[in-house]
N, C-alpha and C positions, 0 to 999 in steps of 0.2 A: 326426853326432849333433846338432849345433847347429841344422841346418836342420829336422830332424824335430821338435825341441823348439819351434822358432819356429812351425812349421806347426800343431802341437798347440795352442799358445796362441792362434793366430789362429782356429782351428776352435772352440775353447772360447769365445772372445769372440763369435763369430758365433752359436753356439748360445744363449748367454745373451741376446744381443740379440734373437734371434727369439722366445725364451720371454717376454721382456719385452714385445714387441709383441703377442704373443698374449694375454698377461694384460691389457694395456691395452685391447685390443679387447673382451675379455670384460667388463671393468668398464664400458666404454662401452655395450655391448649390454644389460647387466643393469640399469644404473642410469640412464643418460642417455637412451637411446632407447626409453623406455617411455611408454605413454599414461597420462595422469593420470586420476584418477577422473572418470567422466562422459563421457570421450571415446570415439569410435567405435573398434571393434576387430574383428579377424577371428578371433583366437585368444588364449588366456590368456597366452601368453608375451609378447604385445604390451602387457600392462598391468603397471603397477608393483605392483598388488595381486595379480597372477597370477590374476585372475578376470574373464573375458570372458563376459558373459551374453547369450545369443542369444534372449531372450524379453522380452516387454514386457507390461504390464498394460493390458488393454482392458476397462473396467468392472471386474469382479472376476475375469475370466478371464486366465490367463497364455497368451499366444499367441506364436508364432515371430515374431521381428523381427530387425532389424539388431543386431549386437553392440555392447555398451557395457561399458566398464571399470567394475566395481562393487566393493563392499566389504561386509563383514558389518555388520549393524546390529541394534539392539534396538527402536528407535522411529523414527518418521518424522522426528523432529527431527535425527537423525544423518545423514539424506540431504538433499542440497541439489541444485540444478540441475534441479528438476522431477522428481526420482526419489522413489519411495515405498518404505518398508521393508515387505517382505512375506515370508511364509513360502513358501519355494520348493517348487514341485511336483516330482515325480520327473523330469519332462521338463526342467525348468529346472536341476535338480541335475546332469543329464547333460551340461550345457554346461561345467561346472566340472571342474577337475582332481580325480582321485579321492581325494587326501589333503587334509585341512584344509578340507573343504567347510563353508560356513556353513549354518546352518539357516534363517536369515533374511538377506536381502540387499537392497540398494537396487536397485529396478527402474524402468526408464523407463515412463512413463505415456503411452499413446496415446489419442487421442480416440475416442469411440464413432462408428461410421459413422452418417451421417444417415439418418433414416427418413422415409418419405413418409406 
C-alpha cells in the first residue's frame, strides 16, 4: 500500500508540473510573443490587439496589402507610425475576428503609383 501511495503522489506532482508548464506557455504565447501596434502580421492571433489588417489606404481606396497589427481609433491623432484612422470597408472588416470589430481602425498608407 505504501508503494502505491508513493506512486500516486509522484504522478500527481508530475501532472501538476505539466499543467504549470502548459499554463506558462499559454501566458508566454498570449502576452509576450505578440506583435505590437504597427508591426507586420499574418493573422490576428499574432497581434496584441488581436487585429491584423490586410488592407492599406492608397489614395482614398482600401486595397489588399501586407498585414499590420492595428487598433480601433476615432481620429488620426490616435494613430502613429504613418497610419491613418479610417472607416473600414466590408473587405477590411473581413480581415478582423468576427467579435469586437472596430468601425474605424488605424490603416497603413501606401503611396499612389507614379503616373506618366
